[in-house]
C-alpha positions, -999 to 999 in steps of 0.1 A, spaced: -306 -73 -457 -344 -66 -460 -364 -35 -452 -400 -32 -440 -424 -23 -468 -437 11 -457 -474 15 -462 -478 53 -469 -500 69 -442 -525 84 -467 -532 51 -483 -546 38 -450 -568 70 -449 -581 65 -484 -588 28 -479 -605 31 -445 -624 63 -451 -637 56 -486 -642 18 -486 -656 14 -451 -676 47 -447 -684 58 -482 -722 55 -479 -722 73 -445 -702 102 -458 -727 107 -487 -755 107 -462 -738 133 -440 -729 156 -469 -765 156 -480 -780 165 -446 -753 189 -434 -757 208 -466 -795 213 -458 -792 222 -421 -761 243 -413 -730 248 -432 -715 231 -462 -697 198 -454 -670 181 -473 -677 189 -510 -686 160 -533 -654 166 -552 -634 156 -520 -642 120 -528 -629 122 -563 -597 139 -551 -592 113 -524 -600 85 -549 -574 100 -573 -549 102 -544 -556 66 -536 -549 54 -572 -518 76 -573 -506 63 -540 -512 27 -551 -489 32 -581 -463 49 -559 -465 21 -534 -460 -5 -561 -430 15 -574 -416 18 -539 -420 -20 -534 -402 -27 -567 -374 -3 -556 -373 -19 -522 -370 -54 -539 -342 -42 -561 -324 -28 -530 -328 -60 -512 -314 -80 -541 -284 -57 -544 -279 -58 -507 -279 -96 -507 -250 -95 -532 -228 -74 -509 -197 -89 -496 -194 -93 -458 -155 -92 -462 -151 -53 -457 -158 -46 -421 -161 -8 -423 -188 -11 -449 -206 -37 -428 -207 -13 -399 -220 16 -419 -247 -6 -435 -257 -21 -401 -261 15 -388 -284 23 -418 -304 -9 -411 -309 2 -375 -320 37 -387 -344 21 -411 -359 -2 -384 -365 28 -362 -382 46 -390 -403 16 -398 -413 15 -361 -422 52 -362 -443 46 -393 -462 18 -377 -468 40 -346 -481 68 -367 -504 44 -386 -518 33 -353 -524 69 -342 -540 76 -374 -564 46 -370 -573 59 -335 -580 94 -349 -600 80 -377 -622 60 -353 -628 93 -333 -636 110 -366 -661 83 -375 -676 85 -340 -681 123 -345 -698 116 -378 -721 92 -362 -731 117 -335 -735 144 -361 -761 122 -379 -780 118 -347 -780 156 -340 -787 169 -375 -823 176 -366 -815 188 -330 -796 215 -314 -778 239 -337 -752 248 -310 -743 211 -306 -741 207 -343 -716 236 -346 -695 221 -318 -694 188 -336 -684 206 -368 -656 223 -350 -644 190 -335 -646 175 -370 -625 203 -384 -600 199 -356 -598 162 -363 -593 168 -400 -564 193 -391 -549 166 -369 -551 142 -397 -534 166 -421 -506 172 -395 -501 135 -392 -500 130 -429 -474 159 -432 -452 142 -405 -455 109 -424 -444 124 -456 -414 140 -438 -405 106 -424 -408 90 -458 -384 116 -472 -359 108 -445 -362 71 -453 -356 78 -490 -324 97 -481 -312 68 -461 -319 44 -490 -299 67 -513 -270 66 -489 -272 28 -488 -271 27 -526 -240 49 -526 -223 27 -500 -233 -4 -519 -217 11 -551 -185 20 -532 -183 -15 -517 -186 -31 -551 -159 -9 -565 -136 -18 -536 -144 -55 -541 -134 -51 -578 -101 -36 -567 -95 -64 -543 -101 -90 -570 -77 -72 -593 -50 -72 -565 -56 -109 -559 -53 -117 -596 -21 -97 -597 -7 -115 -566 -16 -148 -582 3 -138 -614 33 -129 -592 31 -162 -574 30 -180 -608 60 -161 -620 79 -170 -588 70 -207 -592 81 -207 -628 114 -190 -618 120 -216 -592 115 -244 -617 139 -228 -641 166 -224 -615 161 -260 -604 165 -272 -640 196 -250 -645 213 -262 -613 200 -298 -613 234 -313 -608 242 -292 -577 210 -294 -557 215 -312 -524 252 -310 -530 258 -279 -511 229 -261 -528 192 -258 -518 164 -240 -536 133 -229 -517 102 -209 -524 87 -189 -496 72 -155 -489 67 -150 -526 104 -153 -533 129 -179 -545 159 -186 -521 190 -202 -535 213 -211 -507 249 -221 -514 271 -236 -487 305 -221 -481 322 -253 -494 305 -248 -528 319 -213 -533 348 -204 -510 377 -216 -490 377 -210 -453 382 -173 -445 384 -164 -482 361 -144 -505 376 -157 -538 350 -179 -555 362 -214 -563 360 -229 -599 330 -251 -590 312 -221 -575 319 -200 -606 303 -227 -627 271 -227 -605 269 -189 -607 273 -187 -644 244 -212 -649 223 -192 -625 232 -160 -642 218 -173 -675 184 -179 -659 184 -144 -644 194 -130 -677 162 -144 -693 140 -131 -665 142 -93 -665 114 -87 -640 134 -103 -611 153 -84 -585 184 -102 -570 196 -98 -534 229 -116 -526 235 -121 -489 268 -133 -473 265 -152 -439 292 -164 -416 293 -184 -383 299 -169 -349 336 -178 -347 355 -145 -344 377 -138 -374 409 -119 -366 419 -111 -401 443 -87 -416 442 -63 -445 408 -59 -461 391 -86 -440 391 -76 -403 361 -96 -391 330 -116 -401 312 -84 -413 340 -77 -438 341 -114 -449 303 -116 -454 302 -84 -475 332 -94 -496 317 -128 -504 284 -112 -514 302 -87 -536 323 -115 -552 291 -134 -562 275 -102 -576 306 -96 -598 307 -131 -612 270 -128 -622 274 -94 -639 306 -104 -656 292 -136 -671 258 -123 -682 239 -93 -695 220 -89 -661 215 -52 -654 236 -44 -623 207 -22 -611 188 -54 -604 215 -67 -580 222 -59 -543 251 -72 -523 246 -74 -485 267 -88 -456 248 -103 -427 279 -116 -408 268 -141 -381 235 -125 -371 209 -145 -391 220 -181 -384 201 -211 -397 212 -233 -368 214 -221 -332 231 -252 -317 266 -237 -319 280 -271 -329 304 -278 -357 275 -290 -380 255 -260 -370 282 -235 -378 287 -252 -411 251 -246 -420 253 -210 -411 284 -204 -433 264 -198 -466 256 -174 -494 219 -168 -502 207 -155 -535 172 -141 -530 151 -137 -562 119 -116 -559 96 -103 -586 93 -65 -591 61 -53 -575 59 -19 -590 25 -25 -606 12 -40 -574 25 -11 -553 9 14 -577 -25 -3 -573 -21 -4 -535 -13 33 -535 -43 40 -557 -65 21 -534 -53 40 -503 -62 72 -521 
């Protein structure tokens, strides 16, 4: 984003008045001093010349500052919408102010022309009517007062523009800070993804002989899903884990034992065939919960995995993989899923910090 380079109003005065009309002013001062009242003292030129030099230095400084702002602004990310809107609003305000400055510069040029015309007429009447000369002097004084008023208004406008630029700097700094936090969050998420990928590979290596034989391993949504068919773990309607299933779970438990930053959710799933059981298994809800609990107990019994990391959940028939309601479909739905997910405490803390 770029800003118009604002030419201070009094620089235009100094340049036009002292470069274009310097000889005439000296001439007027000389004759007005001899005929009526004292004109602009000779030291006025020196003061204005000093102001011109000072303003030139200030203008160069403002241009350098403006260039730095433009470079910083170009580095701003367009990825945070709220900041964009705020900066766009500031750009609009700056454009309006630039337009006002140009309008005031034009007004000043017109007044300066009038001033020059009065000076010319004053030269013609120096040897003439005293009353007319006094009137011209009053007009000249009024014009000078108008010029001073315009210059004061210009300075006020420049002050407002400076305040807008300071606000833009503050917003830019805030945006850079938020971008830094976003980059940190992305880096943390990438580390979590790498951890999940490494975990998946370890699980695949540990259960190599069982994969595609009633066991599938998938990575999705930043988690590792180990799905075990009913035939690999249980007899129909039972929640007692078979010997082959115990072997699978022991091998998986060793992997979980070595990865302490992983939370473990065990979900039992059934088909939609009603189960009219007896005793502690009355329906599919009971069966799914019992199966999940049996898997959790085998993992904790055969490893040093902290029980706090495990959760057993029964899903009954309500999250099927296959909706066809065929024999093959119901077989797919009868499964136990072990969902492994990295702990996100550090990431959540950073998100909470950003929200504050």
